[in-house]
Residue, then its C-alpha position, 0 to 999 in steps of 0.5 A: x838433469x844439470x851437467x856437473x860443474x866444470x873443473x877449476x882448470x877449464x875456463x869458458x871464455x865465451x864464444x865457444x872458446x875454453x882455456x884449459x889450464x894444463x898445469x904445466x910447471x905451475x897453475x895459470x902458466x900454460x894453456x891449451x884452447x878448445x874452440x867448440x862450434x856446432x858440436x865440433x872442436x879444434x884444439x890450439x896448442x896441446x901442453x906436454x905429454x904429462x899434461x894431456x889428461x887435462x886436455x882429454x878431461x876438458x873434452x869429457x867435461x864439455x861432453x865432447x867425444x874423441x871423434x868430435x875433434x877436427x883440428x889440432x893446431x900447435x902455434x909452433x913446435x916448442x914442447x910446451x905448445x906441441x909436445x903432446x901433439x903426437x899423443x893427442x892425435x893417437x886418441x883423436x881418430x878424425x883429427x888432422x894436425x895443422x902446423x907451420x911448414x917449418x915445423x911439420x917434419x918435427x911433428x912427423x919425426x920428433x927425434x930432432x925436436x927431442x934432442x934440441x929440447x934435451x940440450x936446453x933442459x937436460x934429461x931430468x926435466x925432459x922426463x919430468x915435464x915433457x915425456x916421450x914424444x910420439x910421431x904423427x903419421x905424415x898423411x894426417x899432417x897439413x901445413x899452413x900457408x900465410x892467409x890459409x883457412x881451415x873451417x870448424x863446422x863452418x867457422x873460419x880459422x885463418x892462419x898468419x905467418x908470425x916469425x920472431x919468436x921462432x921461424x916455425x910460428x903461425x897465429x890463428x885469427x878467429x873472426x867469431x871472437x875477433x881474437x888471435x890465438x898467438x902462441x908466444x908471438x904476442x908475449x906472456x902475461x901472467x895473472x899474478x901480475x894484473x894490477x888496477x892498470x890491467x894485465x902486464x906483458x913481457x916478450x919471450x926470446x926462448x932459444x933459438x930463433x929469436x929475431x927482434x925485428x921479425x917479432x916486432x913486425x909480427x906484433x904489429x901485423x896482429x895489431x893491424x887486425x884491431x883484435x878484441x882480444x888475444x888468447x895467450x898460451x902463457x896465460x889466458x885471454x887478455x883485452x886492452x890489446x893496443x896498450x899491451x901491444x905498445x908495451x910489448x914492442x917497447x919491451x922487445x927494445x928493452x931486452x935487445x938493449x940488455x943483450x947489447x950491454x951484456x955482450x962483453x961481460x965476463x960472465x955473459x949469462x949471469x949478466x943477461x939474467x940480471x939485466x933481464x930481471x932488472x928490466x922486468x921488475x922495474x917495468x912491473x913497479x911502474x905497472x903498479x905491482x906490489x908483489x915482493x921482489x923474491x915472488x916476482x923472481x920466483x914467477x919469472x925464473x924460468x922465463x928469465x933463464x930461457x930468455x937469457x939463453x935465447x938472447x945469447x944465441x941471437x948475440x952469437x949469430x951477430 
C-alpha cells in the first residue's frame, strides 16, 4: 500500500528536512521546518496560531504521532516565527521548547509580546493573522546558550547566538545537511524573484531591535561555517550561500544609507518607504528580475513597511 501524496504545501528538502508552507499572508512567504530523524521530530519555527493546522497536518502526512516531536525551536519570538508555539506545545505531550534566553519570558507569559505586536499591527490584523497566544509552562521551556547542543535521535542541533535582526535570535546548525536554520538573520528570499542568476536576497529590519553592525557580524559568523545551504523562514532552502551572503551584507549597508538619508525628511516614514523600495527594485533589476514594478511592490509591501518602521526605531536610538 502506497502512502498518499504529500500536500502541496509540504516540501521534502532531503536529509530528513521538510518545509511547511504555513500560508501566513500568502503562499511561499512563511515556513516552519520539520526535521525527522529515527522516527523523532523537531519543529523549527511554528507560524502563527491560524496557520497551525498546516504544521499539524504535516506531522499527519509524514506519519508522525504528536508524541514523536521532541523539540519545538523558534529562531526568535516574533509572531510569524513563534506565534503558534504555545498552541503547538499544548498538543505535543513530549516536546520541550528551546528558545533564546532573551525570549523565554515571552513564551512563558506572552502578554507583553502580544501588546508589542498589537502596537505595530493593530487589532484587526492581530485577530486575522496572529490569533490568541497561549502561555507555555516554565518547566517545559529550555534556554539555548551560544554553542549549546540538543540531540534529535542522536542528530546534533547546535545553537549560535545571532543578534542584529533581534537580540532574542539564535540560529540552529544541522551538521547532517550542513545547513543553518536561520530565521531572519540571513534575510528573506522569495521564490518569485528567482532568475537565471539564482535566488535574490534582502535584509529585514523589522521593529524594534535592528542593529546593522551586529547583523553583519552574525551573517559573517554563519558564513564561516561554510554552509551548503540556508533554511530561511521567508522562504525555503537556498544554496549559492557565499554569493547570497555578499549580496546580503551589501544590502544591509544600502538600507542603512536609506535610513541616514531620510533622517531629516519632513515625512520620514514615507521617505524611508520610498528609499527602500527604490533600493530593492533597482537591485532586483540588476539581478535580472523582469516582474512589473507594481508586482514587485505588491510582493514587498509588508517588508518595506515593517523595514521602514524598524529603521525609524534604529534612527531614534541614535
